[in-house]
PyMOL Python script that loads the backbone (N, CA, C, O; Angstrom):
from pymol import cmd

cmd.read_pdbstr("""\
ATOM      1  N   MET A   1      68.453 148.748  72.518  1.00  0.00           N
ATOM      2  CA  MET A   1      68.729 149.736  71.406  1.00  0.00           C
ATOM      3  C   MET A   1      67.959 149.172  69.955  1.00  0.00           C
ATOM      4  O   MET A   1      67.985 147.994  69.598  1.00  0.00           O
ATOM      5  N   ALA A   2      67.501 149.916  69.457  1.00  0.00           N
ATOM      6  CA  ALA A   2      66.947 149.504  68.356  1.00  0.00           C
ATOM      7  C   ALA A   2      67.875 149.276  67.023  1.00  0.00           C
ATOM      8  O   ALA A   2      68.576 150.204  66.620  1.00  0.00           O
ATOM      9  N   GLU A   3      67.855 148.089  66.395  1.00  0.00           N
ATOM     10  CA  GLU A   3      68.636 147.931  65.073  1.00  0.00           C
ATOM     11  C   GLU A   3      68.497 148.886  63.812  1.00  0.00           C
ATOM     12  O   GLU A   3      67.323 149.101  63.509  1.00  0.00           O
ATOM     13  N   ILE A   4      69.315 149.418  63.124  1.00  0.00           N
ATOM     14  CA  ILE A   4      69.169 150.360  62.193  1.00  0.00           C
ATOM     15  C   ILE A   4      69.534 149.367  60.775  1.00  0.00           C
ATOM     16  O   ILE A   4      70.599 148.790  60.554  1.00  0.00           O
ATOM     17  N   GLU A   5      68.404 149.377  59.995  1.00  0.00           N
ATOM     18  CA  GLU A   5      68.722 148.788  58.679  1.00  0.00           C
ATOM     19  C   GLU A   5      68.822 149.585  57.635  1.00  0.00           C
ATOM     20  O   GLU A   5      67.925 150.378  57.352  1.00  0.00           O
ATOM     21  N   LEU A   6      69.997 149.460  56.897  1.00  0.00           N
ATOM     22  CA  LEU A   6      70.556 150.638  55.869  1.00  0.00           C
ATOM     23  C   LEU A   6      70.214 149.699  54.344  1.00  0.00           C
ATOM     24  O   LEU A   6      70.697 148.581  54.168  1.00  0.00           O
ATOM     25  N   LYS A   7      69.566 150.189  53.618  1.00  0.00           N
ATOM     26  CA  LYS A   7      69.254 149.961  52.230  1.00  0.00           C
ATOM     27  C   LYS A   7      69.451 150.865  51.233  1.00  0.00           C
ATOM     28  O   LYS A   7      69.384 152.068  51.485  1.00  0.00           O
ATOM     29  N   THR A   8      69.698 150.438  50.072  1.00  0.00           N
ATOM     30  CA  THR A   8      69.841 151.319  48.744  1.00  0.00           C
ATOM     31  C   THR A   8      68.880 150.949  47.770  1.00  0.00           C
ATOM     32  O   THR A   8      68.300 149.870  47.885  1.00  0.00           O
ATOM     33  N   ALA A   9      68.604 151.832  46.679  1.00  0.00           N
ATOM     34  CA  ALA A   9      68.023 151.281  45.567  1.00  0.00           C
ATOM     35  C   ALA A   9      68.318 149.763  44.967  1.00  0.00           C
ATOM     36  O   ALA A   9      69.497 149.437  44.833  1.00  0.00           O
ATOM     37  N   PRO A  10      67.414 148.956  44.653  1.00  0.00           N
ATOM     38  CA  PRO A  10      67.627 147.701  44.225  1.00  0.00           C
ATOM     39  C   PRO A  10      68.363 147.859  42.800  1.00  0.00           C
ATOM     40  O   PRO A  10      68.306 148.867  42.095  1.00  0.00           O
ATOM     41  N   ALA A  11      68.972 146.833  42.549  1.00  0.00           N
ATOM     42  CA  ALA A  11      69.498 146.834  41.122  1.00  0.00           C
ATOM     43  C   ALA A  11      68.333 146.891  39.962  1.00  0.00           C
ATOM     44  O   ALA A  11      67.224 146.363  40.040  1.00  0.00           O
ATOM     45  N   ASP A  12      68.805 147.585  38.975  1.00  0.00           N
ATOM     46  CA  ASP A  12      67.850 148.013  37.748  1.00  0.00           C
ATOM     47  C   ASP A  12      68.360 147.433  36.417  1.00  0.00           C
ATOM     48  O   ASP A  12      69.454 147.734  35.939  1.00  0.00           O
ATOM     49  N   PHE A  13      67.606 146.698  35.934  1.00  0.00           N
ATOM     50  CA  PHE A  13      68.510 146.258  34.621  1.00  0.00           C
ATOM     51  C   PHE A  13      68.632 147.362  33.433  1.00  0.00           C
ATOM     52  O   PHE A  13      69.333 147.294  32.424  1.00  0.00           O
ATOM     53  N   ARG A  14      67.746 148.403  33.844  1.00  0.00           N
ATOM     54  CA  ARG A  14      67.912 149.574  32.785  1.00  0.00           C
ATOM     55  C   ARG A  14      69.097 150.372  33.113  1.00  0.00           C
ATOM     56  O   ARG A  14      69.335 151.330  32.378  1.00  0.00           O
ATOM     57  N   PHE A  15      69.946 150.108  34.189  1.00  0.00           N
ATOM     58  CA  PHE A  15      71.167 150.802  34.496  1.00  0.00           C
ATOM     59  C   PHE A  15      72.202 149.906  34.909  1.00  0.00           C
ATOM     60  O   PHE A  15      72.568 149.848  36.083  1.00  0.00           O
ATOM     61  N   PRO A  16      72.760 149.102  33.862  1.00  0.00           N
ATOM     62  CA  PRO A  16      73.829 147.885  34.350  1.00  0.00           C
ATOM     63  C   PRO A  16      75.110 148.664  34.449  1.00  0.00           C
ATOM     64  O   PRO A  16      75.959 147.926  34.947  1.00  0.00           O
ATOM     65  N   THR A  17      75.568 149.784  34.194  1.00  0.00           N
ATOM     66  CA  THR A  17      76.870 150.359  34.509  1.00  0.00           C
ATOM     67  C   THR A  17      77.032 150.805  35.946  1.00  0.00           C
ATOM     68  O   THR A  17      76.061 150.828  36.702  1.00  0.00           O
ATOM     69  N   THR A  18      78.204 151.148  36.317  1.00  0.00           N
ATOM     70  CA  THR A  18      78.396 151.810  37.775  1.00  0.00           C
ATOM     71  C   THR A  18      77.960 153.120  37.759  1.00  0.00           C
ATOM     72  O   THR A  18      77.533 153.615  38.802  1.00  0.00           O
ATOM     73  N   ASN A  19      78.012 153.891  36.519  1.00  0.00           N
ATOM     74  CA  ASN A  19      77.615 155.289  36.778  1.00  0.00           C
ATOM     75  C   ASN A  19      75.997 155.291  36.795  1.00  0.00           C
ATOM     76  O   ASN A  19      75.215 154.907  35.925  1.00  0.00           O
ATOM     77  N   GLN A  20      75.747 155.860  38.097  1.00  0.00           N
ATOM     78  CA  GLN A  20      74.360 155.649  38.431  1.00  0.00           C
ATOM     79  C   GLN A  20      73.573 157.171  38.325  1.00  0.00           C
ATOM     80  O   GLN A  20      72.570 157.433  38.990  1.00  0.00           O
ATOM     81  N   THR A  21      74.194 158.091  37.397  1.00  0.00           N
ATOM     82  CA  THR A  21      73.569 159.122  37.293  1.00  0.00           C
ATOM     83  C   THR A  21      72.145 159.204  36.654  1.00  0.00           C
ATOM     84  O   THR A  21      71.299 159.972  37.112  1.00  0.00           O
ATOM     85  N   ARG A  22      71.921 158.451  35.662  1.00  0.00           N
ATOM     86  CA  ARG A  22      70.439 158.361  35.003  1.00  0.00           C
ATOM     87  C   ARG A  22      69.789 157.338  35.913  1.00  0.00           C
ATOM     88  O   ARG A  22      68.569 157.408  35.761  1.00  0.00           O
ATOM     89  N   HIS A  23      70.117 156.451  36.766  1.00  0.00           N
ATOM     90  CA  HIS A  23      69.281 155.699  37.704  1.00  0.00           C
ATOM     91  C   HIS A  23      68.811 156.951  38.569  1.00  0.00           C
ATOM     92  O   HIS A  23      67.596 157.121  38.674  1.00  0.00           O
ATOM     93  N   CYS A  24      69.648 157.813  39.175  1.00  0.00           N
ATOM     94  CA  CYS A  24      69.265 158.661  40.175  1.00  0.00           C
ATOM     95  C   CYS A  24      68.178 159.691  39.509  1.00  0.00           C
ATOM     96  O   CYS A  24      67.169 159.957  40.163  1.00  0.00           O
ATOM     97  N   PHE A  25      68.341 160.174  38.431  1.00  0.00           N
ATOM     98  CA  PHE A  25      67.434 161.187  37.972  1.00  0.00           C
ATOM     99  C   PHE A  25      66.094 160.445  37.511  1.00  0.00           C
ATOM    100  O   PHE A  25      64.970 160.913  37.690  1.00  0.00           O
ATOM    101  N   THR A  26      66.400 159.099  36.831  1.00  0.00           N
ATOM    102  CA  THR A  26      65.111 158.455  36.781  1.00  0.00           C
ATOM    103  C   THR A  26      63.990 158.081  38.130  1.00  0.00           C
ATOM    104  O   THR A  26      62.801 158.388  38.209  1.00  0.00           O
ATOM    105  N   ARG A  27      64.597 157.535  38.839  1.00  0.00           N
ATOM    106  CA  ARG A  27      63.989 157.497  40.351  1.00  0.00           C
ATOM    107  C   ARG A  27      63.400 158.908  40.697  1.00  0.00           C
ATOM    108  O   ARG A  27      62.202 159.085  40.922  1.00  0.00           O
ATOM    109  N   TYR A  28      64.466 160.020  40.723  1.00  0.00           N
ATOM    110  CA  TYR A  28      63.618 161.290  41.258  1.00  0.00           C
ATOM    111  C   TYR A  28      62.413 161.452  40.281  1.00  0.00           C
ATOM    112  O   TYR A  28      61.303 161.478  40.813  1.00  0.00           O
ATOM    113  N   ILE A  29      62.478 161.562  38.951  1.00  0.00           N
ATOM    114  CA  ILE A  29      61.488 161.599  38.201  1.00  0.00           C
ATOM    115  C   ILE A  29      60.106 160.657  38.505  1.00  0.00           C
ATOM    116  O   ILE A  29      58.979 161.149  38.435  1.00  0.00           O
ATOM    117  N   GLU A  30      60.316 159.444  38.801  1.00  0.00           N
ATOM    118  CA  GLU A  30      59.245 158.593  39.079  1.00  0.00           C
ATOM    119  C   GLU A  30      58.763 159.021  40.412  1.00  0.00           C
ATOM    120  O   GLU A  30      57.545 159.040  40.587  1.00  0.00           O
ATOM    121  N   PHE A  31      59.606 159.388  41.436  1.00  0.00           N
ATOM    122  CA  PHE A  31      58.996 159.697  42.438  1.00  0.00           C
ATOM    123  C   PHE A  31      57.973 161.003  42.321  1.00  0.00           C
ATOM    124  O   PHE A  31      56.957 161.024  43.015  1.00  0.00           O
ATOM    125  N   HIS A  32      58.228 161.886  41.583  1.00  0.00           N
ATOM    126  CA  HIS A  32      57.294 163.054  41.392  1.00  0.00           C
ATOM    127  C   HIS A  32      56.212 162.642  40.457  1.00  0.00           C
ATOM    128  O   HIS A  32      55.067 163.073  40.589  1.00  0.00           O
ATOM    129  N   ARG A  33      56.537 161.861  39.566  1.00  0.00           N
ATOM    130  CA  ARG A  33      55.423 161.566  39.048  1.00  0.00           C
ATOM    131  C   ARG A  33      54.274 160.737  39.666  1.00  0.00           C
ATOM    132  O   ARG A  33      53.087 160.925  39.398  1.00  0.00           O
ATOM    133  N   CYS A  34      54.759 159.766  40.550  1.00  0.00           N
ATOM    134  CA  CYS A  34      53.966 158.978  41.376  1.00  0.00           C
ATOM    135  C   CYS A  34      53.356 160.138  42.503  1.00  0.00           C
ATOM    136  O   CYS A  34      52.199 159.868  42.824  1.00  0.00           O
ATOM    137  N   LEU A  35      53.796 161.118  43.028  1.00  0.00           N
ATOM    138  CA  LEU A  35      53.019 162.116  43.656  1.00  0.00           C
ATOM    139  C   LEU A  35      51.727 162.811  42.970  1.00  0.00           C
ATOM    140  O   LEU A  35      50.621 163.037  43.463  1.00  0.00           O
ATOM    141  N   VAL A  36      52.173 163.048  41.810  1.00  0.00           N
ATOM    142  CA  VAL A  36      51.006 163.491  40.902  1.00  0.00           C
ATOM    143  C   VAL A  36      49.877 162.507  40.740  1.00  0.00           C
ATOM    144  O   VAL A  36      48.683 162.781  40.858  1.00  0.00           O
ATOM    145  N   ALA A  37      50.421 161.270  40.441  1.00  0.00           N
ATOM    146  CA  ALA A  37      49.379 160.396  39.994  1.00  0.00           C
ATOM    147  C   ALA A  37      48.529 159.906  41.167  1.00  0.00           C
ATOM    148  O   ALA A  37      47.317 159.722  41.053  1.00  0.00           O
ATOM    149  N   LYS A  38      49.329 159.668  42.493  1.00  0.00           N
ATOM    150  CA  LYS A  38      48.665 159.248  43.672  1.00  0.00           C
ATOM    151  C   LYS A  38      48.407 160.150  44.781  1.00  0.00           C
ATOM    152  O   LYS A  38      47.672 159.838  45.718  1.00  0.00           O
ATOM    153  N   GLY A  39      49.055 161.361  44.673  1.00  0.00           N
ATOM    154  CA  GLY A  39      48.465 162.285  45.492  1.00  0.00           C
ATOM    155  C   GLY A  39      49.673 162.558  46.507  1.00  0.00           C
ATOM    156  O   GLY A  39      50.471 161.632  46.659  1.00  0.00           O
ATOM    157  N   GLU A  40      49.864 163.672  47.168  1.00  0.00           N
ATOM    158  CA  GLU A  40      51.113 164.075  48.121  1.00  0.00           C
ATOM    159  C   GLU A  40      51.048 163.172  49.319  1.00  0.00           C
ATOM    160  O   GLU A  40      52.082 162.657  49.747  1.00  0.00           O
ATOM    161  N   ASN A  41      49.669 162.916  49.980  1.00  0.00           N
ATOM    162  CA  ASN A  41      49.498 161.938  51.179  1.00  0.00           C
ATOM    163  C   ASN A  41      49.719 160.431  50.860  1.00  0.00           C
ATOM    164  O   ASN A  41      49.658 159.615  51.779  1.00  0.00           O
ATOM    165  N   SER A  42      49.958 160.065  49.670  1.00  0.00           N
ATOM    166  CA  SER A  42      50.086 158.458  49.491  1.00  0.00           C
ATOM    167  C   SER A  42      51.308 158.057  49.761  1.00  0.00           C
ATOM    168  O   SER A  42      52.289 158.722  49.426  1.00  0.00           O
ATOM    169  N   GLY A  43      51.387 156.942  50.388  1.00  0.00           N
ATOM    170  CA  GLY A  43      52.509 156.223  50.853  1.00  0.00           C
ATOM    171  C   GLY A  43      53.058 155.541  49.914  1.00  0.00           C
ATOM    172  O   GLY A  43      54.185 155.069  50.069  1.00  0.00           O
ATOM    173  N   GLU A  44      52.412 155.391  48.878  1.00  0.00           N
ATOM    174  CA  GLU A  44      52.841 154.315  47.826  1.00  0.00           C
ATOM    175  C   GLU A  44      54.115 154.757  47.042  1.00  0.00           C
ATOM    176  O   GLU A  44      54.762 153.959  46.364  1.00  0.00           O
ATOM    177  N   CYS A  45      54.468 156.197  47.185  1.00  0.00           N
ATOM    178  CA  CYS A  45      55.534 156.927  46.498  1.00  0.00           C
ATOM    179  C   CYS A  45      56.710 156.867  47.398  1.00  0.00           C
ATOM    180  O   CYS A  45      57.763 157.364  47.000  1.00  0.00           O
ATOM    181  N   GLU A  46      56.648 156.325  48.545  1.00  0.00           N
ATOM    182  CA  GLU A  46      57.712 156.499  49.422  1.00  0.00           C
ATOM    183  C   GLU A  46      58.897 155.804  49.320  1.00  0.00           C
ATOM    184  O   GLU A  46      59.957 156.116  49.863  1.00  0.00           O
ATOM    185  N   ARG A  47      58.638 154.619  48.435  1.00  0.00           N
ATOM    186  CA  ARG A  47      59.842 153.560  47.916  1.00  0.00           C
ATOM    187  C   ARG A  47      60.463 154.407  46.949  1.00  0.00           C
ATOM    188  O   ARG A  47      61.685 154.288  47.046  1.00  0.00           O
ATOM    189  N   PHE A  48      60.118 155.244  46.024  1.00  0.00           N
ATOM    190  CA  PHE A  48      60.841 156.091  44.985  1.00  0.00           C
ATOM    191  C   PHE A  48      61.627 156.919  45.645  1.00  0.00           C
ATOM    192  O   PHE A  48      62.809 157.031  45.323  1.00  0.00           O
ATOM    193  N   ALA A  49      61.003 157.729  46.821  1.00  0.00           N
ATOM    194  CA  ALA A  49      61.669 158.811  47.605  1.00  0.00           C
ATOM    195  C   ALA A  49      63.016 157.905  48.417  1.00  0.00           C
ATOM    196  O   ALA A  49      64.079 158.480  48.651  1.00  0.00           O
ATOM    197  N   LYS A  50      62.848 156.834  48.688  1.00  0.00           N
ATOM    198  CA  LYS A  50      64.144 156.056  49.425  1.00  0.00           C
ATOM    199  C   LYS A  50      64.931 155.829  48.458  1.00  0.00           C
ATOM    200  O   LYS A  50      66.112 155.825  48.804  1.00  0.00           O
ATOM    201  N   TYR A  51      64.681 155.571  47.007  1.00  0.00           N
ATOM    202  CA  TYR A  51      65.640 155.204  46.211  1.00  0.00           C
ATOM    203  C   TYR A  51      66.167 156.360  45.650  1.00  0.00           C
ATOM    204  O   TYR A  51      67.390 156.311  45.779  1.00  0.00           O
ATOM    205  N   TYR A  52      65.842 157.302  45.128  1.00  0.00           N
ATOM    206  CA  TYR A  52      66.471 158.508  44.943  1.00  0.00           C
ATOM    207  C   TYR A  52      67.161 159.167  45.718  1.00  0.00           C
ATOM    208  O   TYR A  52      68.142 159.731  45.233  1.00  0.00           O
ATOM    209  N   ARG A  53      66.937 159.288  46.895  1.00  0.00           N
ATOM    210  CA  ARG A  53      67.681 159.767  48.146  1.00  0.00           C
ATOM    211  C   ARG A  53      68.763 158.837  48.439  1.00  0.00           C
ATOM    212  O   ARG A  53      69.756 159.345  48.960  1.00  0.00           O
ATOM    213  N   SER A  54      68.782 157.772  48.249  1.00  0.00           N
ATOM    214  CA  SER A  54      70.154 156.792  48.358  1.00  0.00           C
ATOM    215  C   SER A  54      71.190 156.937  47.233  1.00  0.00           C
ATOM    216  O   SER A  54      72.402 156.751  47.342  1.00  0.00           O
ATOM    217  N   LEU A  55      70.490 157.312  46.102  1.00  0.00           N
ATOM    218  CA  LEU A  55      71.274 157.364  44.809  1.00  0.00           C
ATOM    219  C   LEU A  55      71.823 158.743  44.592  1.00  0.00           C
ATOM    220  O   LEU A  55      72.968 158.864  44.157  1.00  0.00           O
ATOM    221  N   CYS A  56      71.078 159.798  44.866  1.00  0.00           N
ATOM    222  CA  CYS A  56      71.282 161.037  44.417  1.00  0.00           C
ATOM    223  C   CYS A  56      72.037 161.819  45.339  1.00  0.00           C
ATOM    224  O   CYS A  56      71.844 161.633  46.540  1.00  0.00           O
ATOM    225  N   PRO A  57      73.129 162.932  44.840  1.00  0.00           N
ATOM    226  CA  PRO A  57      73.681 163.686  45.706  1.00  0.00           C
ATOM    227  C   PRO A  57      72.593 164.763  46.409  1.00  0.00           C
ATOM    228  O   PRO A  57      71.531 165.052  45.856  1.00  0.00           O
ATOM    229  N   GLY A  58      72.951 165.234  47.521  1.00  0.00           N
ATOM    230  CA  GLY A  58      71.878 166.319  48.003  1.00  0.00           C
ATOM    231  C   GLY A  58      71.986 167.503  47.330  1.00  0.00           C
ATOM    232  O   GLY A  58      71.023 168.267  47.397  1.00  0.00           O
ATOM    233  N   GLU A  59      73.051 167.859  46.628  1.00  0.00           N
ATOM    234  CA  GLU A  59      72.996 169.081  45.921  1.00  0.00           C
ATOM    235  C   GLU A  59      72.181 169.013  44.617  1.00  0.00           C
ATOM    236  O   GLU A  59      71.549 169.957  44.142  1.00  0.00           O
ATOM    237  N   TRP A  60      72.268 167.895  44.149  1.00  0.00           N
ATOM    238  CA  TRP A  60      71.417 167.923  42.746  1.00  0.00           C
ATOM    239  C   TRP A  60      70.103 167.794  43.226  1.00  0.00           C
ATOM    240  O   TRP A  60      69.306 168.533  42.647  1.00  0.00           O
ATOM    241  N   VAL A  61      69.605 167.034  44.163  1.00  0.00           N
ATOM    242  CA  VAL A  61      68.235 167.251  44.654  1.00  0.00           C
ATOM    243  C   VAL A  61      67.730 168.499  44.943  1.00  0.00           C
ATOM    244  O   VAL A  61      66.613 168.787  44.512  1.00  0.00           O
ATOM    245  N   GLU A  62      68.532 169.507  45.777  1.00  0.00           N
ATOM    246  CA  GLU A  62      68.183 170.643  45.937  1.00  0.00           C
ATOM    247  C   GLU A  62      68.035 171.715  44.717  1.00  0.00           C
ATOM    248  O   GLU A  62      67.281 172.681  44.600  1.00  0.00           O
ATOM    249  N   ARG A  63      69.032 171.186  43.857  1.00  0.00           N
ATOM    250  CA  ARG A  63      68.873 172.151  42.583  1.00  0.00           C
ATOM    251  C   ARG A  63      67.785 171.691  41.646  1.00  0.00           C
ATOM    252  O   ARG A  63      67.202 172.549  40.983  1.00  0.00           O
ATOM    253  N   TRP A  64      67.467 170.474  41.530  1.00  0.00           N
ATOM    254  CA  TRP A  64      66.231 170.015  41.005  1.00  0.00           C
ATOM    255  C   TRP A  64      64.784 170.679  41.612  1.00  0.00           C
ATOM    256  O   TRP A  64      63.899 171.314  41.038  1.00  0.00           O
ATOM    257  N   ASN A  65      64.934 170.261  42.991  1.00  0.00           N
ATOM    258  CA  ASN A  65      63.814 170.995  43.351  1.00  0.00           C
ATOM    259  C   ASN A  65      63.660 172.537  43.186  1.00  0.00           C
ATOM    260  O   ASN A  65      62.514 172.963  43.042  1.00  0.00           O
ATOM    261  N   GLU A  66      64.723 173.435  43.194  1.00  0.00           N
ATOM    262  CA  GLU A  66      64.633 174.684  42.756  1.00  0.00           C
ATOM    263  C   GLU A  66      64.113 174.717  41.564  1.00  0.00           C
ATOM    264  O   GLU A  66      63.143 175.450  41.373  1.00  0.00           O
ATOM    265  N   GLN A  67      64.640 173.943  40.529  1.00  0.00           N
ATOM    266  CA  GLN A  67      64.041 174.041  39.288  1.00  0.00           C
ATOM    267  C   GLN A  67      62.795 173.782  38.987  1.00  0.00           C
ATOM    268  O   GLN A  67      62.275 174.355  38.029  1.00  0.00           O
ATOM    269  N   ARG A  68      62.206 173.011  39.637  1.00  0.00           N
ATOM    270  CA  ARG A  68      60.754 172.456  39.575  1.00  0.00           C
ATOM    271  C   ARG A  68      59.893 173.631  40.219  1.00  0.00           C
ATOM    272  O   ARG A  68      58.807 173.903  39.708  1.00  0.00           O
ATOM    273  N   GLU A  69      60.372 174.361  41.374  1.00  0.00           N
ATOM    274  CA  GLU A  69      59.394 175.450  41.952  1.00  0.00           C
ATOM    275  C   GLU A  69      59.644 176.461  40.893  1.00  0.00           C
ATOM    276  O   GLU A  69      58.703 177.251  40.804  1.00  0.00           O
ATOM    277  N   ASN A  70      60.688 176.702  39.998  1.00  0.00           N
ATOM    278  CA  ASN A  70      60.875 177.987  38.990  1.00  0.00           C
ATOM    279  C   ASN A  70      60.205 177.502  37.774  1.00  0.00           C
ATOM    280  O   ASN A  70      59.869 178.382  36.981  1.00  0.00           O
ATOM    281  N   GLY A  71      59.926 176.204  37.444  1.00  0.00           N
ATOM    282  CA  GLY A  71      59.273 175.698  36.130  1.00  0.00           C
ATOM    283  C   GLY A  71      60.333 175.567  35.019  1.00  0.00           C
ATOM    284  O   GLY A  71      60.026 175.690  33.833  1.00  0.00           O
ATOM    285  N   THR A  72      61.632 175.307  35.449  1.00  0.00           N
ATOM    286  CA  THR A  72      62.775 175.275  34.666  1.00  0.00           C
ATOM    287  C   THR A  72      63.337 173.666  34.605  1.00  0.00           C
ATOM    288  O   THR A  72      64.276 173.364  33.868  1.00  0.00           O
ATOM    289  N   PHE A  73      62.658 172.690  35.455  1.00  0.00           N
ATOM    290  CA  PHE A  73      63.096 171.708  35.394  1.00  0.00           C
ATOM    291  C   PHE A  73      63.387 171.068  34.083  1.00  0.00           C
ATOM    292  O   PHE A  73      62.589 171.387  33.201  1.00  0.00           O
ATOM    293  N   PRO A  74      64.462 170.130  33.686  1.00  0.00           N
ATOM    294  CA  PRO A  74      64.627 169.738  32.436  1.00  0.00           C
ATOM    295  C   PRO A  74      63.948 168.457  32.094  1.00  0.00           C
ATOM    296  O   PRO A  74      63.816 168.129  30.915  1.00  0.00           O
ATOM    297  N   GLY A  75      63.516 167.726  33.062  1.00  0.00           N
ATOM    298  CA  GLY A  75      62.945 166.333  33.111  1.00  0.00           C
ATOM    299  C   GLY A  75      61.577 166.386  32.670  1.00  0.00           C
ATOM    300  O   GLY A  75      61.071 167.505  32.589  1.00  0.00           O
ATOM    301  N   PRO A  76      60.769 165.203  32.320  1.00  0.00           N
ATOM    302  CA  PRO A  76      59.479 165.030  31.877  1.00  0.00           C
ATOM    303  C   PRO A  76      58.656 164.545  33.290  1.00  0.00           C
ATOM    304  O   PRO A  76      58.620 163.381  33.690  1.00  0.00           O
ATOM    305  N   LEU A  77      58.078 165.578  33.876  1.00  0.00           N
ATOM    306  CA  LEU A  77      57.208 165.338  35.107  1.00  0.00           C
ATOM    307  C   LEU A  77      55.817 165.379  34.507  1.00  0.00           C
ATOM    308  O   LEU A  77      54.830 165.219  35.225  1.00  0.00           O
TER     309      LEU A  77
END
""", "prot")
cmd.dss("prot")
cmd.show_as("cartoon", "prot")
cmd.util.cbc("prot")
cmd.orient("prot")
């Protein structure tokens, strides 16, 4: 049986408190900025995807994806 290794986003000095809301949002934005800069097929952005997926509740990500599709996302992409 293969061993499964679970990881979360590494500590980030920009987010020193236990409330990780801004950390989650920032990692989500970093991922999508990376996709724009490097392209959809670039594997370089995958680490950002892992970070935001480990930090952000699924409901938030779904809502942000809908907002991006509708052009109403509040963040700087």
